[in-house]
N, C-alpha and C positions, 0 to 999 in steps of 0.2 A: 603485640600484633596491631598492624594498622588496621583502622577502620576502612570499610569499603569506600566511604566519601573521601576519606583522605587519600586513598589510593588513586581515586577517580581524579582528584584535584592534581596529584603529581603527574599522572599520565597527561592530562590537558596541558599542563605547564611544559611538559616534554614536547608536545605538538607545537606550541607557540614558539619555544625556543628553536625547534628544527625549522620553522618557517623564517625565523629571523636570520638563521645561518645561511639559508638559500639565497636570501636577498633578491628573489626574483617573483615579485607579485605579477599575476595574470589578470587579464581583463575578462570577467564572466558576464555573459548576457543570458538571463532566464527568460524563457517564453512559456507562458502558462495560459490555459484556458480559464480555469476556476480558482487560481491562486492558492494552489495546495502546498507550493514548494517555497513559500516565503521564508520559512524558518531556516531552511537549508542556505538559501541565498544570503541570509544575515549572518550565519555562522561562517560561511566562506569568507564574507567581508571582515569578520572578526579574525580571521586567520591571516589577514593582512592584504587580501586581494581587492581589486576594484569590481564593483557589482553594479549592474543595471538590471532593472526588473520590469517586465511587461505582463499585464493581465488583460485578457480579451472580455471577460464577462463583466458588464457594466456593474452588476450588484457586488462584485468583488473588488472594485477599484481602490478601495481604501485598505484593503488587506495587505499588510507589510509596509504601509506608509509609515514613514518616520523611522523604520529600521533599515531600509534600503532605498536607493535612488530609483524612482519610478520613471518610466518613459511611456509615451503615447503611440509610437510608431517603432516596433522593434526592428523592422526591416532597414530603417535608416541607421540603426546601430551596429549592423553587421560588419561593416569595415572597421569599426572601433574595436570589436570583440576579438579576444584571442581564441575563445571557446564559447560555443552556444549550447545551451542546455534546455532541451524540451522535456516536459514532465507528463505528457499525456499521449494518447492515441487520437482517434476521431480526425484524422487528416493530418496530424502533426507529423506523422512518419514521411509523408511526401515532401514536406518542407525541409525536414532533416536530410532526406536523400539529395535534394536539389543543392543544399548547401555544401554537402560533402563533395559533390561533383565540381564545385566552384573552388575546392581546396581548403574549405573551412574545417576546423576541428569541431566536431559536433557529438554531443551525448544525446541519443535519440533513436528512434525506430526507422522503419521503412514502410512503404506501402503494404508489404507482405506481412510484417510483424504487427502493424495495426490490425489487419484482418484476423490475426490468430486470437485477439481479444474481442474485437468488435463483432465478429461473425462467429458465434459460438461453434456452429456446425462445420465450419471451415477449419477451426482449430482442432476439432475432435477428428476430423478426416485426415488432417496432416499427421496427427499422432498415429492414427490407424495405419497409414501408409508406411510409417516407420517401424511397424511391428509392436506398437504399444497397445495393450489392451484398453478398450473404452466401454462405457456402459451403453447399452441399447438407448436410442434417442430418436425423436421425430421432430423435424423442424416445420413451422407453421407460419402462414402469413394471414390467416383470419381464424377467429375463435370458434366459429361454427364447425370447421373441420376438426379442430382439436377436441371439441365436446363429443363429436361423433367417434373420434379415435378412442377416447377414454371409455365411453359406453361399450364399444366393441372389444376393448382390450383392458379389462378391469385390472387395477393394480395401484400401487403407490407410485407417485410421479413427483418430480420437482419441476415447477414451472419457472422458466428463466428468460426474462426479456432479452433480446439482443440489441446490438447497436447502442445508441445514445441512451436508450431507456434502461440499458443495463446499469447505468449509474444511479437510477432511482431504486435503491436497495430494499426499500419498503414493499416494492412490487414482487419481489421474489417469494415464491410460496412453496412450502415443503409439505406434501401431502402426507396424511396419517392413516387415512381409511384404506383397507385393503381392496375395497371395490372402487376406490377413486371418486366417490361422490363428492368429497370435500373439494377436490381439484375441479370437478364439473361446476360446483357452485362458484368458485372464484373465477373460472373462465367465463361464466356467464356474467359475473359482476364486472370483470374487465371489458367484456364485449360491449356493455353499456357505457362504461365510463371512461375506457382507456384505449379504445380501438384506434384512435388517430394517433396517440402517442406511442402505441406499441405496434409497429408495422410488422415486426416479425419476432418470433419467440420460439423456445424450444421446451419440449417436454422430455425429461430424462428419467429413465428408470432409477427409483430410489432404492439404495441397499444400506444396510447397517454396517457400521465400522467407525473408524477414527477419521476425522477430517484434519489433514495436515498438508502443508505446503512446503515445497522446496524451491529455493531460488539461488541465483548466483549472478555475479557481474560478468559481462562479456566484453571483450576489447576489440571486436570486429573480426577476430581470428579464432579465439578460444575462450573457454570459461577460465575465470580466475578463482582460485581456491584460497580459503575454504568456502563451502556452500553454506547457506542459511536454512535452518529448519524452523518453521514458524506455525503458530496455532491461533487462529483467529477466534474471537468471541463476538458474534454478530448480533445476538439478540439484545434488546435494550435492558432487560432486568436481570439481576442475579438469578442463578439457577437456570439460565438459559431460556427465560421466559419473555413473552411479549413480542412486539413486532421486530422484524429484522432491520438492521441499520447498516450504514456503510461499515462501521466497526465500532466497538466499544472498549476493545483492548486486545493486546497481542502478547504472547510470550514466545521466546525464541532461544536458540543457541546456534553456534557456529560449529561446523563438522567438516572433516575431510570427506572426500567422495564416498558415499555409502549406497547400500542397495536401493534405497528409495530414489536418489539421484541417478544412479547408473541406469535404472530400468525405465527412466522417463526423460528428464530434461537432457541428460547427457546425449540422448540419441538425436536431439535437435542441433547439436554443435555443427556438423557440416552444412545444415541449412542456414543457420545464423551466420556462419562464416561466408557462405555465398552472398548473403544479403549485405554483409558489412555491418551488422547491428552492434551498436555500442550502448551499453547501459546495463540496467538490471532487468532480469526476467525471471518470473515466478510461475509455478504450476501448482495449483490447488488440487489435492487428490483426497479420494476417500479409500482407506485401505482396510482389509480384514485378513483373516486367516487364508482366504483364497486368493488374494492377489491385490494389485495397486490399480486403481481406476482413476485417471486424471479427470477432473471436472472442468477447469477453466484456466486460461492464461492471464496473466497480468504482465504484458510486454512494455513495462515502464516501471518507474518507481512505484511502490505501494505506500499507501497512507492508512494508518499511521507508521507502517512497518519501517520506512526509511529513517524516521526519527529515532526508532528504537535501535535499529542497525548502526546508526551513528554512535549511539552510547557504547556499543561493542567494539567500534573500530578505533585501533590504537594508531592511526595514521591521519594526517591532515586530509580532510575530505576533498578540499579544493585540489591539491596536488594529486590526489589518487585519481579524481576524475580527469584532470588534465592529461596524466600519463595514459589513462584508459583511452581517451579520444585519440591519442597518438598512435595507438595500436601497441603500446608497450605492455609488459606484463608486471604491473606494480605489485610489490609484496604487500598482501593484505593481512596485517598483524591484527588479531583480535583477542578480546578478553576471554578467558576460559569461564566455564559456568554458564549462567543464564541471564537473560535480559527480559524485562517486562515493561509494557507501556500501558497506562490507563488513561482512557480518553475522558476528559471533563467537558460536559456539554451544558446547555442552558435552553429554555423554551425558545422556539418550538420543537426542537430536534427530537425525533428524527423526521417530523412532519414539516411542511412548508406552510407558514401562515405569517405573512408579513406583518400583519396587525398585532399578533401576539408578540412577535420579535421586537417590534418597535415599543410597545408597551412594558415588556418584561425585561429585555435583554440589551438592546442597542445602547451603546455608550456606557455600559456598566464598567466600573474600574475593577481590575484584578488586584486584589490586595495580597501582598506577601508579608506575612507576619515576621518572617526572617528570611534572610537570603537562602534561596533553595537552588540546588543544582539539578540537572537532569530534567528540566522543564522545556518543552518545545512548544511554540505557539502555532495555531492555525488561523482562525478568523479574528485577528487582532491587529490593532495599530498602536503606534507609539506616539503619545502627546504629552509633551513637557515632562518626560521621564516616567509617565504612567502608562501601563499596559491597559488598552481599552478594547472592549468587545465591539466588533464591527461585522461587516458582511450581512448575511441574512439567514444563515442555516443553523446558527447556535452551536457550532462545533468550535471550541475555544482552545483547549490545551491538551498536550499528552505528556503526562508525568511519568518518568521512567525510574526503574531501579535495576541494579545488578547485583549478582551474588554467586558464589560458588555453588549454592543450591537454589532450587526455586523458591523455597521459603524465605531465604535471605533476600532474594530480588524482590519478592512480594512485600516484605517488611519494609524495605528501603523505599519503595515507590509510595506505599500508603502512609508511611511516616512523612514523607515530603507533602503529600496532599493535604495533611493536616495543617501545614503552614500556609495554605492558599485559601483565600476567601473570595467568592464571586457571588453576587446575589442570585438566588434561584439555582445554583449550580447543582448537578447530580452526576453520578458515575456508578460503575458497578464495583461492588466490594469484594468480588469473587475471582477476579482475573488471575489466572494460574492455578486454581483449585482443581481444574480438570486434569492438569498435567499428571497427577499422581497415578490415576487409573489409566490414562492414555499411554504414558511411558511404559508402564508394565506390558500393555498389550503390544506395543511396537517392538520392544525389546524381545518379547516371546516369539513374535513373528519374524524377527530377524532384519526388520527394514532399516535399522539405524546402525548396523554393523558397517564399519568402514571396509571398503573393498579396493 
């Protein structure tokens, strides 16, 4: 029987051969705020396409350098490009809309789909209008009102910053106390330290259940199947302990349309078609025996989800995205079984401390003890053949594994990590452990049954 790695190599070779047969490389222009998508740009370059890459954030100007051609003014490159890919919200949707009106092929959102993610209450109300159950919530623009609300309505709440502050994942707080006193304490701390950086936020009622996300690609008219079911691991330490991070690892599998998808994201299809949305969209939910309750949209590629999804896609990513932007319905052939991605980080992650990063992490060499597959880079540059840590956040690699069972996917990912060495690196060693209990519940409640 072939090993999983041998099978992966054969599938990748098929992809390369299929590109050679088409003989039609395209010109891809990537436009990013924080340089999250450099690895995808590089992989599309490896598929045989031409790639140019723009990053707006000055702190991330080196990320991807050496892997792809960097440009300083993306707007001057739009006539060169066959397809333009935006990887974020925060105003990028308006730019994508304008380019589509000019006849350009674009993967990206719209002003409306940006709002689904950037304005949490807007996203919740849109779901409610479509008949989707949502959890009770209150939106606030000052902390004093929020403190008064919790005092008058005692309970457990989740505090979620909105807009650009939502990207600061360490600010999300999940209350544990039944009377809400821990939430009140955090609100008061934020009032003193973060009031200028958090102009709006949401308090959402907290319930118990399984946190699971469902997502799919959209071609401007309809969803492309299969859908992706994924489970994030946001806490820094094993055992789901410590501060919240952007993400420490994700597990996933591909599925036909199931109850989870049909009850939530599928209902957005007419709206997304009206908008002409092109790309990937994801809806994070909490589910229990009583129902499905959406928490938040990600109306763009997710990170590190897109890297793990690529590991499960048996089609050339560049060709798939190009067909998607044309409004075609490209066949999305995927691996059976499970995929897992483990994020490797260095100090000061998940905190922001430039001095610590400069002393402990900047320009550290990523040493591969032997060739390793399934490795995707984040804040990394390529210098004289060496992968070097750059940026300022300490987010370095995503190491993936695949398998017919979750245990096999775990074993492959952690075996690959053992062949990687970075000074001061750390990661969670329990990504995927939660699946065994979560899957029992999801199957028992019937949410993963195909419909």
